[in-house]
All heavy atoms as a GROMACS GRO file, in nm:
protein
  602
    1MET      N    1   0.081  -0.119   0.000
    1MET     CA    2   0.000   0.000   0.000
    1MET      C    3   0.085   0.126   0.000
    1MET      O    4   0.037   0.231  -0.035
    1MET     CB    5  -0.094   0.001   0.121
    1MET     CG    6  -0.235  -0.029   0.081
    1MET     SD    7  -0.356  -0.026   0.212
    1MET     CE    8  -0.399   0.144   0.219
    2GLY      N    9   0.210   0.113   0.038
    2GLY     CA   10   0.298   0.229   0.042
    2GLY      C   11   0.313   0.296  -0.093
    2GLY      O   12   0.312   0.419  -0.104
    3LEU      N   13   0.326   0.216  -0.198
    3LEU     CA   14   0.338   0.271  -0.333
    3LEU      C   15   0.210   0.342  -0.374
    3LEU      O   16   0.213   0.448  -0.436
    3LEU     CB   17   0.373   0.160  -0.432
    3LEU     CG   18   0.398   0.203  -0.576
    3LEU    CD1   19   0.511   0.304  -0.584
    3LEU    CD2   20   0.431   0.082  -0.661
    4TRP      N   21   0.096   0.285  -0.337
    4TRP     CA   22  -0.033   0.348  -0.366
    4TRP      C   23  -0.040   0.485  -0.297
    4TRP      O   24  -0.082   0.583  -0.357
    4TRP     CB   25  -0.148   0.258  -0.320
    4TRP     CG   26  -0.282   0.320  -0.334
    4TRP    CD1   27  -0.354   0.334  -0.450
    4TRP    CD2   28  -0.360   0.380  -0.231
    4TRP    NE1   29  -0.473   0.398  -0.424
    4TRP    CE2   30  -0.479   0.428  -0.291
    4TRP    CE3   31  -0.342   0.399  -0.096
    4TRP    CZ2   32  -0.578   0.491  -0.217
    4TRP    CZ3   33  -0.441   0.461  -0.023
    4TRP    CH2   34  -0.558   0.507  -0.085
    5VAL      N   35   0.004   0.490  -0.172
    5VAL     CA   36   0.004   0.616  -0.098
    5VAL      C   37   0.090   0.720  -0.170
    5VAL      O   38   0.048   0.834  -0.189
    5VAL     CB   39   0.055   0.597   0.048
    5VAL    CG1   40   0.080   0.730   0.116
    5VAL    CG2   41  -0.045   0.515   0.128
    6GLU      N   42   0.208   0.680  -0.213
    6GLU     CA   43   0.296   0.772  -0.285
    6GLU      C   44   0.232   0.823  -0.414
    6GLU      O   45   0.237   0.942  -0.444
    6GLU     CB   46   0.428   0.703  -0.319
    6GLU     CG   47   0.517   0.680  -0.200
    6GLU     CD   48   0.644   0.606  -0.238
    6GLU    OE1   49   0.688   0.616  -0.355
    6GLU    OE2   50   0.701   0.539  -0.150
    7ASN      N   51   0.172   0.733  -0.490
    7ASN     CA   52   0.109   0.772  -0.617
    7ASN      C   53  -0.009   0.867  -0.594
    7ASN      O   54  -0.025   0.966  -0.667
    7ASN     CB   55   0.061   0.649  -0.694
    7ASN     CG   56   0.174   0.570  -0.752
    7ASN    OD1   57   0.282   0.622  -0.778
    7ASN    ND2   58   0.152   0.442  -0.773
    8ILE      N   59  -0.090   0.837  -0.496
    8ILE     CA   60  -0.209   0.919  -0.470
    8ILE      C   61  -0.170   1.058  -0.419
    8ILE      O   62  -0.222   1.159  -0.465
    8ILE     CB   63  -0.302   0.847  -0.370
    8ILE    CG1   64  -0.363   0.723  -0.435
    8ILE    CG2   65  -0.410   0.939  -0.318
    8ILE    CD1   66  -0.445   0.750  -0.559
    9THR      N   67  -0.078   1.063  -0.325
    9THR     CA   68  -0.040   1.192  -0.269
    9THR      C   69   0.036   1.276  -0.372
    9THR      O   70   0.027   1.398  -0.370
    9THR     CB   71   0.041   1.177  -0.140
    9THR    OG1   72   0.152   1.091  -0.163
    9THR    CG2   73  -0.044   1.120  -0.028
   10ALA      N   74   0.109   1.210  -0.462
   10ALA     CA   75   0.179   1.284  -0.568
   10ALA      C   76   0.080   1.354  -0.660
   10ALA      O   77   0.113   1.457  -0.720
   10ALA     CB   78   0.268   1.189  -0.648
   11ARG      N   79  -0.040   1.301  -0.669
   11ARG     CA   80  -0.145   1.362  -0.751
   11ARG      C   81  -0.220   1.472  -0.676
   11ARG      O   82  -0.312   1.533  -0.730
   11ARG     CB   83  -0.245   1.256  -0.796
   11ARG     CG   84  -0.186   1.156  -0.888
   11ARG     CD   85  -0.289   1.055  -0.924
   11ARG     NE   86  -0.229   0.949  -1.003
   11ARG     CZ   87  -0.295   0.846  -1.047
   11ARG    NH1   88  -0.423   0.833  -1.022
   11ARG    NH2   89  -0.233   0.754  -1.118
   12GLY      N   90  -0.183   1.492  -0.551
   12GLY     CA   91  -0.247   1.598  -0.473
   12GLY      C   92  -0.375   1.556  -0.405
   12GLY      O   93  -0.452   1.641  -0.360
   13VAL      N   94  -0.400   1.426  -0.395
   13VAL     CA   95  -0.523   1.377  -0.333
   13VAL      C   96  -0.505   1.373  -0.181
   13VAL      O   97  -0.404   1.328  -0.130
   13VAL     CB   98  -0.556   1.235  -0.384
   13VAL    CG1   99  -0.677   1.178  -0.312
   13VAL    CG2  100  -0.579   1.238  -0.534
   14THR      N  101  -0.605   1.420  -0.110
   14THR     CA  102  -0.605   1.412   0.034
   14THR      C  103  -0.649   1.272   0.075
   14THR      O  104  -0.755   1.226   0.035
   14THR     CB  105  -0.704   1.514   0.095
   14THR    OG1  106  -0.664   1.644   0.055
   14THR    CG2  107  -0.706   1.505   0.246
   15LEU      N  108  -0.564   1.205   0.150
   15LEU     CA  109  -0.598   1.072   0.197
   15LEU      C  110  -0.684   1.082   0.322
   15LEU      O  111  -0.638   1.123   0.427
   15LEU     CB  112  -0.471   0.993   0.229
   15LEU     CG  113  -0.393   0.946   0.109
   15LEU    CD1  114  -0.262   0.882   0.152
   15LEU    CD2  115  -0.474   0.849   0.027
   16THR      N  116  -0.808   1.044   0.310
   16THR     CA  117  -0.898   1.044   0.424
   16THR      C  118  -0.892   0.907   0.491
   16THR      O  119  -0.848   0.809   0.431
   16THR     CB  120  -1.043   1.072   0.381
   16THR    OG1  121  -1.087   0.964   0.298
   16THR    CG2  122  -1.054   1.205   0.309
   17ASP      N  123  -0.938   0.900   0.613
   17ASP     CA  124  -0.943   0.773   0.684
   17ASP      C  125  -1.028   0.673   0.606
   17ASP      O  126  -0.991   0.557   0.592
   17ASP     CB  127  -1.000   0.791   0.825
   17ASP     CG  128  -0.907   0.872   0.915
   17ASP    OD1  129  -0.793   0.902   0.873
   17ASP    OD2  130  -0.949   0.905   1.027
   18LEU      N  131  -1.140   0.718   0.555
   18LEU     CA  132  -1.230   0.631   0.480
   18LEU      C  133  -1.162   0.577   0.354
   18LEU      O  134  -1.171   0.458   0.324
   18LEU     CB  135  -1.357   0.709   0.442
   18LEU     CG  136  -1.460   0.633   0.359
   18LEU    CD1  137  -1.513   0.512   0.437
   18LEU    CD2  138  -1.574   0.724   0.320
   19LEU      N  139  -1.092   0.662   0.282
   19LEU     CA  140  -1.023   0.619   0.160
   19LEU      C  141  -0.917   0.515   0.192
   19LEU      O  142  -0.906   0.413   0.123
   19LEU     CB  143  -0.960   0.740   0.091
   19LEU     CG  144  -0.884   0.713  -0.038
   19LEU    CD1  145  -0.974   0.652  -0.144
   19LEU    CD2  146  -0.822   0.841  -0.090
   20ILE      N  147  -0.840   0.536   0.296
   20ILE     CA  148  -0.735   0.441   0.334
   20ILE      C  149  -0.795   0.306   0.372
   20ILE      O  150  -0.748   0.201   0.327
   20ILE     CB  151  -0.650   0.497   0.450
   20ILE    CG1  152  -0.572   0.620   0.403
   20ILE    CG2  153  -0.556   0.391   0.506
   20ILE    CD1  154  -0.508   0.699   0.515
   21LYS      N  155  -0.899   0.307   0.453
   21LYS     CA  156  -0.960   0.182   0.496
   21LYS      C  157  -1.024   0.107   0.379
   21LYS      O  158  -1.013  -0.014   0.369
   21LYS     CB  159  -1.064   0.207   0.606
   21LYS     CG  160  -1.001   0.240   0.740
   21LYS     CD  161  -1.107   0.261   0.846
   21LYS     CE  162  -1.046   0.288   0.981
   21LYS     NZ  163  -1.147   0.300   1.087
   22LYS      N  164  -1.090   0.179   0.289
   22LYS     CA  165  -1.150   0.114   0.173
   22LYS      C  166  -1.044   0.052   0.083
   22LYS      O  167  -1.060  -0.059   0.033
   22LYS     CB  168  -1.237   0.212   0.094
   22LYS     CG  169  -1.368   0.240   0.160
   22LYS     CD  170  -1.460   0.319   0.070
   22LYS     CE  171  -1.595   0.332   0.136
   22LYS     NZ  172  -1.701   0.354   0.039
   23LYS      N  173  -0.935   0.123   0.061
   23LYS     CA  174  -0.829   0.069  -0.023
   23LYS      C  175  -0.763  -0.050   0.044
   23LYS      O  176  -0.726  -0.147  -0.023
   23LYS     CB  177  -0.726   0.178  -0.054
   23LYS     CG  178  -0.626   0.136  -0.159
   23LYS     CD  179  -0.693   0.104  -0.292
   23LYS     CE  180  -0.591   0.075  -0.400
   23LYS     NZ  181  -0.651   0.059  -0.531
   24ALA      N  182  -0.748  -0.048   0.176
   24ALA     CA  183  -0.692  -0.162   0.248
   24ALA      C  184  -0.778  -0.286   0.229
   24ALA      O  185  -0.727  -0.397   0.209
   24ALA     CB  186  -0.678  -0.128   0.396
   25ARG      N  187  -0.909  -0.269   0.231
   25ARG     CA  188  -1.000  -0.382   0.208
   25ARG      C  189  -0.986  -0.435   0.065
   25ARG      O  190  -0.989  -0.555   0.042
   25ARG     CB  191  -1.144  -0.340   0.236
   25ARG     CG  192  -1.174  -0.330   0.382
   25ARG     CD  193  -1.322  -0.304   0.410
   25ARG     NE  194  -1.346  -0.299   0.552
   25ARG     CZ  195  -1.337  -0.189   0.627
   25ARG    NH1  196  -1.308  -0.074   0.572
   25ARG    NH2  197  -1.360  -0.195   0.756
   26ILE      N  198  -0.966  -0.346  -0.030
   26ILE     CA  199  -0.947  -0.387  -0.169
   26ILE      C  200  -0.818  -0.468  -0.183
   26ILE      O  201  -0.815  -0.572  -0.248
   26ILE     CB  202  -0.948  -0.265  -0.263
   26ILE    CG1  203  -1.088  -0.206  -0.270
   26ILE    CG2  204  -0.895  -0.302  -0.402
   26ILE    CD1  205  -1.097  -0.072  -0.339
   27PHE      N  206  -0.710  -0.422  -0.119
   27PHE     CA  207  -0.585  -0.496  -0.120
   27PHE      C  208  -0.602  -0.633  -0.055
   27PHE      O  209  -0.550  -0.734  -0.103
   27PHE     CB  210  -0.474  -0.418  -0.050
   27PHE     CG  211  -0.402  -0.321  -0.140
   27PHE    CD1  212  -0.414  -0.185  -0.119
   27PHE    CD2  213  -0.322  -0.365  -0.244
   27PHE    CE1  214  -0.348  -0.095  -0.201
   27PHE    CE2  215  -0.255  -0.277  -0.326
   27PHE     CZ  216  -0.268  -0.140  -0.305
   28ALA      N  217  -0.673  -0.638   0.056
   28ALA     CA  218  -0.695  -0.765   0.126
   28ALA      C  219  -0.769  -0.864   0.035
   28ALA      O  220  -0.732  -0.982   0.028
   28ALA     CB  221  -0.774  -0.741   0.255
   29GLN      N  222  -0.870  -0.816  -0.036
   29GLN     CA  223  -0.943  -0.903  -0.128
   29GLN      C  224  -0.852  -0.951  -0.241
   29GLN      O  225  -0.857  -1.067  -0.280
   29GLN     CB  226  -1.063  -0.829  -0.187
   29GLN     CG  227  -1.174  -0.806  -0.088
   29GLN     CD  228  -1.285  -0.719  -0.145
   29GLN    OE1  229  -1.270  -0.656  -0.249
   29GLN    NE2  230  -1.397  -0.713  -0.075
   30ALA      N  231  -0.767  -0.864  -0.290
   30ALA     CA  232  -0.675  -0.900  -0.399
   30ALA      C  233  -0.578  -1.009  -0.356
   30ALA      O  234  -0.536  -1.092  -0.437
   30ALA     CB  235  -0.599  -0.776  -0.447
   31PHE      N  236  -0.542  -1.009  -0.227
   31PHE     CA  237  -0.451  -1.110  -0.174
   31PHE      C  238  -0.526  -1.227  -0.110
   31PHE      O  239  -0.467  -1.309  -0.040
   31PHE     CB  240  -0.354  -1.047  -0.074
   31PHE     CG  241  -0.251  -0.960  -0.140
   31PHE    CD1  242  -0.261  -0.822  -0.134
   31PHE    CD2  243  -0.145  -1.015  -0.210
   31PHE    CE1  244  -0.167  -0.741  -0.195
   31PHE    CE2  245  -0.051  -0.935  -0.272
   31PHE     CZ  246  -0.061  -0.798  -0.265
   32ASP      N  247  -0.657  -1.233  -0.134
   32ASP     CA  248  -0.743  -1.340  -0.085
   32ASP      C  249  -0.736  -1.356   0.067
   32ASP      O  250  -0.731  -1.467   0.118
   32ASP     CB  251  -0.708  -1.472  -0.156
   32ASP     CG  252  -0.821  -1.572  -0.149
   32ASP    OD1  253  -0.938  -1.528  -0.139
   32ASP    OD2  254  -0.794  -1.693  -0.151
   33ILE      N  255  -0.733  -1.245   0.136
   33ILE     CA  256  -0.735  -1.246   0.283
   33ILE      C  257  -0.880  -1.227   0.326
   33ILE      O  258  -0.946  -1.132   0.283
   33ILE     CB  259  -0.647  -1.134   0.341
   33ILE    CG1  260  -0.501  -1.154   0.295
   33ILE    CG2  261  -0.658  -1.130   0.492
   33ILE    CD1  262  -0.411  -1.038   0.328
   34GLN      N  263  -0.929  -1.317   0.406
   34GLN     CA  264  -1.067  -1.310   0.451
   34GLN      C  265  -1.089  -1.188   0.540
   34GLN      O  266  -1.006  -1.158   0.626
   34GLN     CB  267  -1.103  -1.438   0.529
   34GLN     CG  268  -1.090  -1.564   0.448
   34GLN     CD  269  -1.182  -1.563   0.327
   34GLN    OE1  270  -1.298  -1.524   0.336
   34GLN    NE2  271  -1.130  -1.604   0.213
   35GLU      N  272  -1.199  -1.120   0.518
   35GLU     CA  273  -1.227  -1.000   0.595
   35GLU      C  274  -1.242  -1.030   0.745
   35GLU      O  275  -1.213  -0.946   0.828
   35GLU     CB  276  -1.352  -0.929   0.543
   35GLU     CG  277  -1.365  -0.789   0.596
   35GLU     CD  278  -1.460  -0.704   0.515
   35GLU    OE1  279  -1.477  -0.728   0.395
   35GLU    OE2  280  -1.517  -0.611   0.574
   36SER      N  281  -1.282  -1.152   0.776
   36SER     CA  282  -1.295  -1.190   0.917
   36SER      C  283  -1.159  -1.195   0.987
   36SER      O  284  -1.151  -1.192   1.110
   36SER     CB  285  -1.364  -1.326   0.929
   36SER     OG  286  -1.288  -1.426   0.863
   37GLU      N  287  -1.050  -1.203   0.910
   37GLU     CA  288  -0.915  -1.206   0.965
   37GLU      C  289  -0.858  -1.066   0.988
   37GLU      O  290  -0.750  -1.052   1.044
   37GLU     CB  291  -0.820  -1.282   0.871
   37GLU     CG  292  -0.858  -1.426   0.849
   37GLU     CD  293  -0.768  -1.493   0.748
   37GLU    OE1  294  -0.648  -1.457   0.739
   37GLU    OE2  295  -0.817  -1.581   0.675
   38LEU      N  296  -0.929  -0.965   0.943
   38LEU     CA  297  -0.877  -0.828   0.947
   38LEU      C  298  -0.962  -0.737   1.034
   38LEU      O  299  -1.083  -0.751   1.040
   38LEU     CB  300  -0.876  -0.769   0.806
   38LEU     CG  301  -0.793  -0.844   0.704
   38LEU    CD1  302  -0.818  -0.787   0.566
   38LEU    CD2  303  -0.646  -0.838   0.738
   39VAL      N  304  -0.895  -0.643   1.095
   39VAL     CA  305  -0.964  -0.538   1.169
   39VAL      C  306  -0.892  -0.408   1.136
   39VAL      O  307  -0.775  -0.390   1.169
   39VAL     CB  308  -0.960  -0.562   1.322
   39VAL    CG1  309  -1.026  -0.447   1.395
   39VAL    CG2  310  -1.025  -0.694   1.357
   40PHE      N  311  -0.960  -0.320   1.066
   40PHE     CA  312  -0.903  -0.190   1.032
   40PHE      C  313  -0.949  -0.089   1.136
   40PHE      O  314  -1.029  -0.002   1.109
   40PHE     CB  315  -0.942  -0.149   0.890
   40PHE     CG  316  -0.890  -0.243   0.786
   40PHE    CD1  317  -0.976  -0.320   0.710
   40PHE    CD2  318  -0.754  -0.256   0.765
   40PHE    CE1  319  -0.928  -0.406   0.614
   40PHE    CE2  320  -0.704  -0.343   0.669
   40PHE     CZ  321  -0.792  -0.419   0.594
   41SER      N  322  -0.898  -0.106   1.255
   41SER     CA  323  -0.937  -0.021   1.368
   41SER      C  324  -0.869   0.115   1.359
   41SER      O  325  -0.782   0.138   1.275
   41SER     CB  326  -0.896  -0.089   1.499
   41SER     OG  327  -0.754  -0.097   1.505
   42ASN      N  328  -0.908   0.203   1.448
   42ASN     CA  329  -0.843   0.335   1.452
   42ASN      C  330  -0.695   0.321   1.490
   42ASN      O  331  -0.612   0.398   1.443
   42ASN     CB  332  -0.916   0.427   1.549
   42ASN     CG  333  -1.051   0.469   1.495
   42ASN    OD1  334  -1.075   0.466   1.375
   42ASN    ND2  335  -1.141   0.506   1.584
   43GLY      N  336  -0.663   0.223   1.575
   43GLY     CA  337  -0.524   0.198   1.610
   43GLY      C  338  -0.443   0.155   1.488
   43GLY      O  339  -0.331   0.202   1.467
   44TRP      N  340  -0.501   0.065   1.407
   44TRP     CA  341  -0.435   0.022   1.283
   44TRP      C  342  -0.415   0.143   1.192
   44TRP      O  343  -0.307   0.162   1.135
   44TRP     CB  344  -0.520  -0.084   1.212
   44TRP     CG  345  -0.469  -0.116   1.075
   44TRP    CD1  346  -0.374  -0.210   1.045
   44TRP    CD2  347  -0.504  -0.053   0.952
   44TRP    NE1  348  -0.350  -0.209   0.909
   44TRP    CE2  349  -0.428  -0.114   0.850
   44TRP    CE3  350  -0.593   0.048   0.917
   44TRP    CZ2  351  -0.439  -0.076   0.716
   44TRP    CZ3  352  -0.603   0.086   0.784
   44TRP    CH2  353  -0.527   0.024   0.687
   45LEU      N  354  -0.517   0.225   1.180
   45LEU     CA  355  -0.512   0.341   1.093
   45LEU      C  356  -0.404   0.440   1.140
   45LEU      O  357  -0.326   0.489   1.058
   45LEU     CB  358  -0.648   0.411   1.090
   45LEU     CG  359  -0.663   0.526   0.994
   45LEU    CD1  360  -0.644   0.482   0.850
   45LEU    CD2  361  -0.800   0.590   1.011
   46ASP      N  362  -0.397   0.465   1.268
   46ASP     CA  363  -0.295   0.556   1.321
   46ASP      C  364  -0.154   0.506   1.291
   46ASP      O  365  -0.067   0.582   1.249
   46ASP     CB  366  -0.312   0.575   1.472
   46ASP     CG  367  -0.435   0.658   1.508
   46ASP    OD1  368  -0.485   0.731   1.420
   46ASP    OD2  369  -0.480   0.648   1.624
   47LYS      N  370  -0.131   0.376   1.310
   47LYS     CA  371   0.000   0.318   1.283
   47LYS      C  372   0.032   0.324   1.133
   47LYS      O  373   0.146   0.351   1.095
   47LYS     CB  374   0.006   0.176   1.334
   47LYS     CG  375   0.008   0.167   1.484
   47LYS     CD  376   0.000   0.024   1.531
   47LYS     CE  377  -0.020   0.020   1.682
   47LYS     NZ  378  -0.046  -0.115   1.730
   48PHE      N  379  -0.068   0.297   1.051
   48PHE     CA  380  -0.049   0.304   0.906
   48PHE      C  381  -0.007   0.445   0.865
   48PHE      O  382   0.086   0.463   0.786
   48PHE     CB  383  -0.178   0.264   0.834
   48PHE     CG  384  -0.167   0.275   0.685
   48PHE    CD1  385  -0.112   0.172   0.611
   48PHE    CD2  386  -0.210   0.389   0.619
   48PHE    CE1  387  -0.100   0.182   0.473
   48PHE    CE2  388  -0.199   0.401   0.482
   48PHE     CZ  389  -0.144   0.296   0.408
   49LYS      N  390  -0.076   0.545   0.920
   49LYS     CA  391  -0.043   0.684   0.886
   49LYS      C  392   0.097   0.721   0.932
   49LYS      O  393   0.169   0.791   0.862
   49LYS     CB  394  -0.148   0.779   0.944
   49LYS     CG  395  -0.282   0.770   0.873
   49LYS     CD  396  -0.369   0.887   0.912
   49LYS     CE  397  -0.484   0.846   0.995
   49LYS     NZ  398  -0.574   0.959   1.028
   50LYS      N  399   0.136   0.675   1.048
   50LYS     CA  400   0.271   0.704   1.098
   50LYS      C  401   0.376   0.638   1.008
   50LYS      O  402   0.477   0.700   0.975
   50LYS     CB  403   0.287   0.657   1.242
   50LYS     CG  404   0.218   0.747   1.341
   50LYS     CD  405   0.234   0.696   1.483
   50LYS     CE  406   0.152   0.782   1.578
   50LYS     NZ  407   0.156   0.731   1.714
   51ARG      N  408   0.355   0.511   0.971
   51ARG     CA  409   0.450   0.440   0.885
   51ARG      C  410   0.465   0.508   0.749
   51ARG      O  411   0.572   0.504   0.688
   51ARG     CB  412   0.405   0.295   0.863
   51ARG     CG  413   0.437   0.201   0.973
   51ARG     CD  414   0.416   0.056   0.931
   51ARG     NE  415   0.286   0.029   0.874
   51ARG     CZ  416   0.179  -0.009   0.943
   51ARG    NH1  417   0.186  -0.022   1.074
   51ARG    NH2  418   0.065  -0.033   0.883
   52ASN      N  419   0.358   0.566   0.700
   52ASN     CA  420   0.358   0.626   0.568
   52ASN      C  421   0.368   0.778   0.572
   52ASN      O  422   0.349   0.845   0.470
   52ASN     CB  423   0.234   0.583   0.490
   52ASN     CG  424   0.242   0.438   0.452
   52ASN    OD1  425   0.309   0.402   0.357
   52ASN    ND2  426   0.176   0.352   0.527
   53ASN      N  427   0.395   0.832   0.690
   53ASN     CA  428   0.413   0.976   0.708
   53ASN      C  429   0.294   1.057   0.653
   53ASN      O  430   0.311   1.153   0.578
   53ASN     CB  431   0.545   1.024   0.645
   53ASN     CG  432   0.585   1.160   0.695
   53ASN    OD1  433   0.553   1.198   0.808
   53ASN    ND2  434   0.654   1.235   0.612
   54ILE      N  435   0.176   1.012   0.687
   54ILE     CA  436   0.054   1.080   0.642
   54ILE      C  437   0.008   1.171   0.754
   54ILE      O  438  -0.015   1.128   0.867
   54ILE     CB  439  -0.057   0.978   0.608
   54ILE    CG1  440  -0.011   0.889   0.493
   54ILE    CG2  441  -0.187   1.049   0.574
   54ILE    CD1  442  -0.102   0.772   0.467
   55GLN      N  443  -0.006   1.299   0.720
   55GLN     CA  444  -0.050   1.398   0.817
   55GLN      C  445  -0.178   1.463   0.766
   55GLN      O  446  -0.207   1.461   0.647
   55GLN     CB  447   0.058   1.502   0.837
   55GLN     CG  448   0.187   1.442   0.887
   55GLN     CD  449   0.300   1.543   0.888
   55GLN    OE1  450   0.280   1.661   0.859
   55GLN    NE2  451   0.418   1.498   0.920
   56ARG      N  452  -0.251   1.522   0.856
   56ARG     CA  453  -0.374   1.591   0.817
   56ARG      C  454  -0.343   1.724   0.752
   56ARG      O  455  -0.259   1.799   0.798
   56ARG     CB  456  -0.460   1.621   0.939
   56ARG     CG  457  -0.544   1.508   0.977
   56ARG     CD  458  -0.634   1.550   1.091
   56ARG     NE  459  -0.694   1.428   1.138
   56ARG     CZ  460  -0.824   1.407   1.140
   56ARG    NH1  461  -0.906   1.501   1.107
   56ARG    NH2  462  -0.871   1.293   1.180
   57TYR      N  463  -0.413   1.749   0.643
   57TYR     CA  464  -0.406   1.880   0.580
   57TYR      C  465  -0.531   1.895   0.495
   57TYR      O  466  -0.600   1.799   0.467
   57TYR     CB  467  -0.280   1.896   0.495
   57TYR     CG  468  -0.271   1.804   0.376
   57TYR    CD1  469  -0.318   1.843   0.251
   57TYR    CD2  470  -0.217   1.677   0.389
   57TYR    CE1  471  -0.310   1.758   0.144
   57TYR    CE2  472  -0.210   1.592   0.281
   57TYR     CZ  473  -0.256   1.633   0.159
   57TYR     OH  474  -0.249   1.548   0.053
   58HIS      N  475  -0.558   2.015   0.459
   58HIS     CA  476  -0.678   2.044   0.380
   58HIS      C  477  -0.636   2.077   0.238
   58HIS      O  478  -0.556   2.167   0.216
   58HIS     CB  479  -0.755   2.162   0.441
   58HIS     CG  480  -0.881   2.193   0.368
   58HIS    ND1  481  -0.992   2.112   0.376
   58HIS    CD2  482  -0.912   2.293   0.283
   58HIS    CE1  483  -1.087   2.164   0.299
   58HIS    NE2  484  -1.041   2.272   0.242
   59ALA      N  485  -0.692   2.005   0.143
   59ALA     CA  486  -0.661   2.030   0.002
   59ALA      C  487  -0.761   2.131  -0.054
   59ALA      O  488  -0.879   2.128  -0.020
   59ALA     CB  489  -0.668   1.901  -0.078
   60HIS      N  490  -0.713   2.217  -0.137
   60HIS     CA  491  -0.799   2.316  -0.200
   60HIS      C  492  -0.811   2.285  -0.348
   60HIS      O  493  -0.725   2.222  -0.407
   60HIS     CB  494  -0.738   2.456  -0.184
   60HIS     CG  495  -0.726   2.497  -0.041
   60HIS    ND1  496  -0.831   2.551   0.029
   60HIS    CD2  497  -0.624   2.489   0.046
   60HIS    CE1  498  -0.792   2.576   0.152
   60HIS    NE2  499  -0.666   2.539   0.165
   61GLY      N  500  -0.918   2.329  -0.409
   61GLY     CA  501  -0.934   2.313  -0.553
   61GLY      C  502  -0.980   2.175  -0.592
   61GLY      O  503  -1.046   2.105  -0.517
   62GLU      N  504  -0.942   2.133  -0.713
   62GLU     CA  505  -0.989   2.007  -0.769
   62GLU      C  506  -0.946   1.886  -0.688
   62GLU      O  507  -1.020   1.791  -0.675
   62GLU     CB  508  -0.940   1.993  -0.913
   62GLU     CG  509  -1.005   2.090  -1.007
   62GLU     CD  510  -0.956   2.071  -1.149
   62GLU    OE1  511  -0.918   1.958  -1.184
   62GLU    OE2  512  -0.957   2.169  -1.223
   63ALA      N  513  -0.825   1.885  -0.637
   63ALA     CA  514  -0.777   1.769  -0.561
   63ALA      C  515  -0.865   1.744  -0.439
   63ALA      O  516  -0.889   1.630  -0.402
   63ALA     CB  517  -0.633   1.790  -0.517
   64GLY      N  518  -0.914   1.847  -0.378
   64GLY     CA  519  -0.998   1.832  -0.261
   64GLY      C  520  -1.136   1.781  -0.293
   64GLY      O  521  -1.205   1.730  -0.206
   65SER      N  522  -1.178   1.786  -0.417
   65SER     CA  523  -1.312   1.744  -0.453
   65SER      C  524  -1.314   1.620  -0.543
   65SER      O  525  -1.415   1.589  -0.603
   65SER     CB  526  -1.386   1.858  -0.522
   65SER     OG  527  -1.318   1.894  -0.642
   66ALA      N  528  -1.201   1.550  -0.554
   66ALA     CA  529  -1.192   1.434  -0.642
   66ALA      C  530  -1.284   1.323  -0.594
   66ALA      O  531  -1.306   1.306  -0.475
   66ALA     CB  532  -1.048   1.384  -0.647
   67LEU      N  533  -1.335   1.246  -0.688
   67LEU     CA  534  -1.424   1.136  -0.655
   67LEU      C  535  -1.348   1.023  -0.588
   67LEU      O  536  -1.243   0.980  -0.635
   67LEU     CB  537  -1.493   1.082  -0.781
   67LEU     CG  538  -1.591   1.177  -0.849
   67LEU    CD1  539  -1.640   1.116  -0.978
   67LEU    CD2  540  -1.707   1.207  -0.757
   68LEU      N  541  -1.403   0.970  -0.481
   68LEU     CA  542  -1.342   0.863  -0.405
   68LEU      C  543  -1.318   0.739  -0.492
   68LEU      O  544  -1.210   0.681  -0.489
   68LEU     CB  545  -1.435   0.828  -0.287
   68LEU     CG  546  -1.393   0.718  -0.194
   68LEU    CD1  547  -1.267   0.759  -0.119
   68LEU    CD2  548  -1.504   0.687  -0.095
   69GLU      N  549  -1.414   0.698  -0.571
   69GLU     CA  550  -1.402   0.576  -0.650
   69GLU      C  551  -1.287   0.581  -0.749
   69GLU      O  552  -1.224   0.482  -0.780
   69GLU     CB  553  -1.533   0.549  -0.726
   69GLU     CG  554  -1.647   0.507  -0.635
   69GLU     CD  555  -1.711   0.624  -0.562
   69GLU    OE1  556  -1.699   0.739  -0.608
   69GLU    OE2  557  -1.774   0.599  -0.458
   70THR      N  558  -1.254   0.699  -0.799
   70THR     CA  559  -1.145   0.714  -0.895
   70THR      C  560  -1.014   0.666  -0.834
   70THR      O  561  -0.935   0.600  -0.900
   70THR     CB  562  -1.131   0.860  -0.937
   70THR    OG1  563  -1.255   0.902  -0.993
   70THR    CG2  564  -1.020   0.879  -1.037
   71TYR      N  565  -0.992   0.695  -0.709
   71TYR     CA  566  -0.864   0.666  -0.646
   71TYR      C  567  -0.862   0.530  -0.578
   71TYR      O  568  -0.756   0.483  -0.541
   71TYR     CB  569  -0.827   0.777  -0.548
   71TYR     CG  570  -0.813   0.907  -0.624
   71TYR    CD1  571  -0.912   1.003  -0.620
   71TYR    CD2  572  -0.704   0.927  -0.706
   71TYR    CE1  573  -0.901   1.118  -0.693
   71TYR    CE2  574  -0.691   1.043  -0.781
   71TYR     CZ  575  -0.791   1.138  -0.773
   71TYR     OH  576  -0.779   1.251  -0.848
   72LEU      N  577  -0.974   0.466  -0.565
   72LEU     CA  578  -0.978   0.331  -0.510
   72LEU      C  579  -0.937   0.230  -0.615
   72LEU      O  580  -0.884   0.125  -0.584
   72LEU     CB  581  -1.118   0.298  -0.457
   72LEU     CG  582  -1.158   0.371  -0.331
   72LEU    CD1  583  -1.303   0.342  -0.299
   72LEU    CD2  584  -1.070   0.333  -0.215
   73LYS      N  585  -0.959   0.260  -0.742
   73LYS     CA  586  -0.932   0.166  -0.849
   73LYS      C  587  -0.784   0.159  -0.886
   73LYS      O  588  -0.741   0.068  -0.950
   73LYS     CB  589  -1.012   0.204  -0.973
   73LYS     CG  590  -1.161   0.189  -0.951
   73LYS     CD  591  -1.237   0.232  -1.073
   73LYS     CE  592  -1.387   0.226  -1.046
   73LYS     NZ  593  -1.463   0.278  -1.156
   74LYS      N  594  -0.707   0.258  -0.847
   74LYS     CA  595  -0.567   0.265  -0.890
   74LYS      C  596  -0.475   0.198  -0.794
   74LYS      O  597  -0.500   0.174  -0.684
   74LYS     CB  598  -0.529   0.411  -0.911
   74LYS     CG  599  -0.613   0.469  -1.020
   74LYS     CD  600  -0.580   0.611  -1.044
   74LYS     CE  601  -0.672   0.657  -1.156
   74LYS     NZ  602  -0.659   0.788  -1.193
   0.00000   0.00000   0.00000
């Protein structure tokens, strides 16, 4: 997921908690990991953001209004 984070942030997309968790579920499905084996808790999310140096910020303009589904597919 680290490469996905780099690609998305390079495009100016704000990574929301919802976007990160949805993409994590997509990756889990791609690797055939059962959802019952996973818990994307707030603790998991906080650690993920620290590992990937993701901080809160507000995006302005088009990047701030991009459609969620567009960035989940990539």
